[in-house]
Structure formats: structure tokens, C-alpha cells
KEVO-864455 format. One record per residue (C-alpha): x, y, z; residue in three letters. Coordinates in steps of 0.2 Angstrom, whole numbers, plus 5000, padded with zeros to 4 digits. Each point is the difference from the previous one (the first is absolute). Layout:
BEGIN
{pt {X; Y; Z}; ALA}
...
This chain:
BEGIN
{pt {5041; 4887; 4937}; ALA}
{pt {5008; 4985; 4995}; ARG}
{pt {5016; 5006; 5009}; ILE}
{pt {4991; 4999; 5017}; ALA}
{pt {5002; 4981; 4997}; PHE}
{pt {5016; 5000; 4995}; GLN}
{pt {5020; 5002; 5006}; GLN}
{pt {5006; 5015; 4987}; VAL}
{pt {5016; 4997; 4996}; ARG}
{pt {5013; 5012; 4990}; ILE}
{pt {5005; 4985; 4988}; ILE}
{pt {4983; 4992; 4994}; PRO}
{pt {4990; 4991; 5004}; PRO}
{pt {4992; 5002; 5015}; ASN}
{pt {4996; 4987; 5014}; ILE}
{pt {4984; 4996; 5003}; TRP}
{pt {4995; 5000; 5020}; VAL}
{pt {4983; 5001; 5000}; GLY}
{pt {4990; 5006; 5014}; TRP}
{pt {5019; 5004; 5011}; ASP}
{pt {4999; 5019; 4996}; HIS}
{pt {4981; 5000; 5008}; PHE}
{pt {5006; 4989; 5015}; ALA}
{pt {5014; 5012; 5005}; THR}
{pt {4988; 5014; 4997}; LEU}
{pt {4988; 4993; 5012}; PHE}
{pt {5012; 4995; 5014}; SER}
{pt {5009; 5017; 5001}; SER}
{pt {4991; 5011; 5012}; PRO}
{pt {5006; 5018; 4989}; VAL}
{pt {4990; 4992; 4986}; PHE}
{pt {4984; 4999; 5013}; PHE}
{pt {5005; 5018; 5008}; GLN}
{pt {5000; 5008; 4981}; VAL}
{pt {4986; 4994; 4997}; LEU}
{pt {4990; 5004; 5016}; ALA}
{pt {5009; 5020; 4995}; ASN}
{pt {4991; 4999; 4982}; THR}
{pt {4982; 4994; 5007}; LEU}
{pt {5001; 5013; 5013}; ILE}
{pt {5007; 5017; 4992}; ILE}
{pt {4987; 4993; 4984}; SER}
{pt {4986; 5001; 5013}; THR}
{pt {5005; 5015; 5006}; MET}
{pt {5000; 5010; 4983}; LYS}
{pt {4984; 4991; 4998}; LEU}
{pt {4994; 5008; 5014}; ILE}
{pt {5005; 5016; 5002}; PHE}
{pt {5002; 5006; 4983}; VAL}
{pt {4989; 4992; 4990}; PHE}
{pt {4989; 5013; 5007}; PRO}
{pt {5008; 5015; 4999}; VAL}
{pt {4997; 5002; 4981}; PRO}
{pt {4983; 4998; 5001}; ILE}
{pt {4999; 5013; 5015}; ILE}
{pt {5011; 5010; 4990}; MET}
{pt {4988; 5001; 4983}; ALA}
{pt {4985; 5005; 5012}; LEU}
{pt {5010; 5013; 5005}; MET}
{pt {5005; 5006; 4986}; LEU}
{pt {4982; 4998; 4992}; ASN}
{pt {4994; 5012; 5013}; GLU}
{pt {5013; 5016; 4997}; ILE}
{pt {4990; 5011; 4992}; ARG}
{pt {5015; 5012; 4993}; SER}
{pt {5009; 4994; 4982}; GLY}
{pt {5013; 5009; 5006}; ASN}
{pt {5002; 4993; 5017}; LEU}
{pt {4995; 4982; 4994}; ARG}
{pt {5014; 5002; 4985}; LYS}
{pt {5014; 5004; 5014}; LEU}
{pt {4996; 4985; 5012}; PHE}
{pt {4999; 4989; 4987}; GLN}
{pt {5018; 5004; 4992}; SER}
{pt {5006; 5001; 5019}; ALA}
{pt {4993; 4979; 5002}; THR}
{pt {5005; 4994; 4982}; TYR}
{pt {5018; 5005; 4999}; LEU}
{pt {5005; 4989; 5012}; PRO}
{pt {4996; 4983; 4990}; HIS}
{pt {5009; 5008; 4987}; PHE}
{pt {5017; 5000; 5012}; LEU}
{pt {5012; 4983; 5000}; SER}
{pt {5000; 4992; 5017}; TRP}
{pt {5020; 5003; 5001}; VAL}
{pt {4994; 5020; 5002}; VAL}
{pt {4985; 4995; 5012}; ILE}
{pt {5012; 4987; 5011}; ALA}
{pt {5014; 5017; 5002}; GLY}
{pt {4984; 5009; 5003}; VAL}
{pt {4996; 4994; 5015}; PHE}
{pt {5014; 4993; 5006}; ILE}
{pt {5007; 5019; 5002}; ALA}
{pt {4978; 5005; 5007}; ILE}
{pt {5002; 4985; 5014}; LEU}
{pt {5021; 5001; 5003}; SER}
{pt {4997; 5001; 5019}; PRO}
{pt {5016; 5012; 5001}; SER}
{pt {4994; 5014; 4990}; ASP}
{pt {4985; 4994; 4991}; GLY}
{pt {4984; 5013; 4999}; ALA}
{pt {4989; 4985; 5010}; VAL}
{pt {5012; 4999; 5013}; ASN}
{pt {5003; 5018; 5002}; ASP}
{pt {4983; 5003; 5001}; LEU}
{pt {4997; 4986; 5014}; LEU}
{pt {5014; 5007; 5009}; ARG}
{pt {4991; 5017; 5000}; PHE}
{pt {4984; 4992; 5006}; PHE}
{pt {5013; 4994; 5016}; GLY}
{pt {4999; 4977; 4992}; PHE}
{pt {5017; 4992; 4999}; GLN}
{pt {5006; 4997; 4981}; PRO}
{pt {4993; 4984; 4992}; VAL}
{pt {5012; 4991; 4988}; SER}
{pt {4985; 4998; 4988}; PHE}
{pt {5014; 4990; 4988}; MET}
{pt {5007; 4988; 5011}; THR}
{pt {4983; 4996; 5013}; ASN}
{pt {4992; 4985; 4995}; GLY}
{pt {4984; 5008; 5008}; SER}
{pt {5000; 5014; 4989}; THR}
{pt {5009; 4994; 4984}; ILE}
{pt {4984; 4990; 4993}; ARG}
{pt {4989; 5017; 5001}; TRP}
{pt {5013; 5009; 4990}; VAL}
{pt {4997; 4988; 4987}; LEU}
{pt {4982; 5002; 4999}; VAL}
{pt {5000; 5020; 5004}; VAL}
{pt {5013; 5003; 4984}; SER}
{pt {4991; 4990; 4990}; GLU}
{pt {4985; 5009; 5005}; ILE}
{pt {5009; 5016; 4993}; TRP}
{pt {5005; 4993; 4985}; ARG}
{pt {4987; 4991; 4992}; SER}
{pt {4983; 5008; 5010}; ALA}
{pt {4999; 5014; 4990}; GLY}
{pt {5003; 4993; 4980}; TRP}
{pt {4989; 4983; 5007}; ASP}
{pt {4983; 5015; 5002}; SER}
{pt {5001; 5001; 4983}; LEU}
{pt {4991; 4984; 4996}; LEU}
{pt {4988; 5007; 5015}; TYR}
{pt {4996; 5016; 4994}; LEU}
{pt {4997; 4993; 4981}; ALA}
{pt {4987; 4989; 5006}; ALA}
{pt {4994; 5017; 5013}; ILE}
{pt {4998; 5008; 4984}; PHE}
{pt {4990; 4989; 4991}; ALA}
{pt {4988; 4999; 5012}; ILE}
{pt {4983; 5008; 4993}; ASP}
{pt {4999; 5017; 5005}; GLN}
{pt {4981; 4998; 5001}; GLN}
{pt {5000; 4989; 5017}; LEU}
{pt {5008; 5014; 5007}; TYR}
{pt {4986; 5012; 4995}; ASP}
{pt {4986; 4986; 5007}; ALA}
{pt {5011; 5000; 5015}; ALA}
{pt {4999; 5019; 5003}; GLU}
{pt {4983; 4998; 4996}; MET}
{pt {4995; 4991; 5014}; ASP}
{pt {5009; 5011; 5011}; GLY}
{pt {5018; 4988; 5003}; ALA}
{pt {5016; 5010; 5005}; GLY}
{pt {5018; 4998; 4994}; ARG}
{pt {5006; 4987; 5011}; TRP}
{pt {4984; 4992; 4995}; GLN}
{pt {5001; 5001; 4982}; LYS}
{pt {5017; 4990; 5003}; ILE}
{pt {4994; 4988; 5011}; TRP}
{pt {4985; 4996; 4990}; TYR}
{pt {5005; 5004; 4984}; VAL}
{pt {5018; 5001; 4995}; THR}
{pt {5005; 4985; 5011}; ILE}
{pt {4986; 4990; 4991}; PRO}
{pt {5006; 5007; 4983}; GLY}
{pt {5019; 4995; 5003}; ILE}
{pt {4999; 4982; 5007}; VAL}
{pt {5001; 4990; 4985}; PRO}
{pt {5019; 5008; 4995}; THR}
{pt {5003; 4997; 5019}; ILE}
{pt {4996; 4983; 4998}; VAL}
{pt {5010; 4997; 4985}; THR}
{pt {5016; 5008; 5007}; LEU}
{pt {4999; 4990; 5018}; PHE}
{pt {4998; 4983; 4987}; ILE}
{pt {5014; 5007; 4991}; LEU}
{pt {5011; 5004; 5017}; ASN}
{pt {4997; 4984; 5005}; MET}
{pt {5008; 4992; 4988}; GLY}
{pt {5018; 5008; 5005}; LEU}
{pt {4996; 4998; 5017}; PHE}
{pt {5017; 4992; 5000}; LEU}
{pt {5007; 5013; 4992}; HIS}
{pt {5008; 5010; 5015}; ALA}
{pt {5009; 5011; 4989}; GLY}
{pt {5016; 4997; 4996}; PHE}
{pt {5008; 5018; 4994}; ASP}
{pt {4992; 5008; 5017}; GLN}
{pt {5007; 4985; 5011}; VAL}
{pt {5018; 4998; 4992}; PHE}
{pt {5004; 5021; 5003}; ASN}
{pt {4992; 5000; 5016}; LEU}
{pt {5009; 4984; 5008}; MET}
{pt {5017; 5001; 5012}; ASN}
{pt {5009; 4984; 5008}; ASP}
{pt {4988; 5008; 5016}; ILE}
{pt {4983; 5000; 4994}; ASN}
{pt {5002; 4984; 4987}; ARG}
{pt {4993; 4988; 5011}; SER}
{pt {4985; 5012; 5004}; GLN}
{pt {4996; 5004; 4978}; ILE}
{pt {5013; 4987; 4989}; ASP}
{pt {4986; 4991; 4989}; ILE}
{pt {4996; 4988; 4986}; ILE}
{pt {5008; 5010; 4988}; ASP}
{pt {5015; 5007; 5008}; THR}
{pt {5005; 4984; 5006}; TYR}
{pt {4997; 4992; 4983}; VAL}
{pt {5012; 5012; 4993}; TYR}
{pt {5012; 5000; 5014}; ARG}
{pt {5001; 4979; 5000}; ILE}
{pt {5001; 5001; 4983}; GLY}
{pt {5008; 5015; 4989}; LEU}
{pt {5011; 5005; 5018}; THR}
{pt {5004; 4982; 5007}; SER}
{pt {5000; 4992; 4983}; GLY}
{pt {4985; 4985; 5006}; GLN}
{pt {4991; 5001; 4984}; TYR}
{pt {4990; 4984; 5003}; SER}
{pt {4996; 5004; 5018}; LEU}
{pt {4996; 5017; 4993}; ALA}
{pt {4988; 4993; 4988}; THR}
{pt {4993; 4989; 5011}; ALA}
{pt {4996; 5015; 5013}; ALA}
{pt {4992; 5008; 4986}; GLY}
């Protein structure tokens, strides 16, 4: 952290510059764009990604067939073990405007192809969808464990009172996992400014950079690429 207040020199000692690097950052429109991107992407992920594992856990709990449940779980857990390099390659391929599967489907229904990876209005949604695809299945494990910990007698009592499947979910299952939901929400808020370096770094290009360049990638670019270590430390 001390480097943020110094000018790093190849040959020591470093020069103490105080708040100069912070003044440079706060006078830079690029930094404020990066900060805005980070806040927007983190908010979108919190709103659209966070509820998906909860819904998925509720769905898995309602699957009565053990074999079908295992198949569904395996299919949804697998993306978690793939690196963002692989996932980025998959999404770039299927979203290609020339031969991607998504645009082939759009053309089939009479729509014009969309360049998802370079379109400013779609690239952030690509981040959201790819994050859901990679993490929702694995994250649902915590909620599924919380559901299995609910006392079965509560379901029996609800059934005796005439509750149907949806009523059991609403009045028994969801209240039973509220503490887990609140705990994980608080933990996610603690990582709010961590918008996902690996994901953004692998999906970013020169055209969409203005829309998805976040603090982490900004720090990497000006620090390791440009060698402005003090400024990068201040930004971090």
C-alpha cells in the first residue's frame, strides 16, 4: 500500500509523492469510466446471477427421480471446473456473427445477426449469462444442503394441513433457507467491487473495452503492461 504514495524507481530509494497518484486518478475520465463499469457489472451480477442458484436448488429438490437429478446436477456442475479461457472461447464461438449457433438461430427466424462481443448493449449481458452458466450449478450446492437440513416433519405437517407442492416450497422450503440466503448475500456484498478479472480479461477486446473495462483489468493494464506500478497500486 505504501507504493501508492511513492514514485517507484528502478534504483532505490523511491520518491515520496503523497497523494499525487490519487489526484491523477480522480482527474482521469478513464478511471471514472472504469469505476462506473465495475459498479454496473457488479450490480447486474448481484441482481441477475445471485437468485439463479436459489431457483436451481429449489428445482433440484423437486426432482423425484434420483437418476434424473444426478444427470441434471452433473450437467450444471461441470462448467465450474472449466477455466475462463475455455469458457470465453466457447462463448466467442457460439456468439460469432458469421457462423455462431446463436446467430444461425436468429437468421433462421428471420432476424439480422448480432455482433454480441462488440455490441455495447449486449456485451455486459454476455458477462451475466456466462457467469450464470459457469457458477449457478455449483453455487446451488450450498442452498441444496440447507434444504436437506430442513426438518422433514415440517413437510409432513404442511401436507397434513393440505398444502400442495408450491405451498410447501413457499411456506417451508424458502423460509428454511433464508438464513443461508442472507449470509451468502452479505458475503457477496463484501466482494461487490470484484467484478471478475478472469472473465472480463478473456472476453474483452479493443472494441468492447469501454463497456466492460473494470478496476481489476485497469490495474493490470497500467501496472503490469505499462509499468506504472505506483498508479496501479493507488487504483487497486
